[in-house]
C-alpha positions, 0 to 999 in steps of 0.5 A: 617724895622728891622734888626736882630743882634746877640750878640757874647760871647764877648758881641759884635754885628756887624752891617750889611752893610745896617745899616752902609750905612743908618748911612753914616759911613765908616770903621774907623768912630766912633759911639755915643751910647745913653742909652735911657729909657726902655732898648733902645739905639740910635746910631749916627755917631760921627761928624768928626772933621777937621784936622785943629782943631789941629792947635793952640792946644798947643799955649799959650797966654803967649808964643810968637812964636819962630824964626827958629834960636831960634828953631835951637839953642834949638834943638842943646842945647837939643841934647848936653844935655844942655837943 
């Protein structure tokens, strides 16, 4: 089945709900566009990464975890301008 789309003056298109349902995407989801030969494109939903992927993002192997007391001391020193 073919769906007809119209390009706006800004060069944008709107995918109809039927096409979005077919892709399994919802508002806020992202699509990946592959530029193929002969002027063709391929749309794919971008995989959604779970929130757990951010855990440990800023962890460095050479850094040990700080205790609550050390965090409180660093926070107090920062507020006092002692960095």
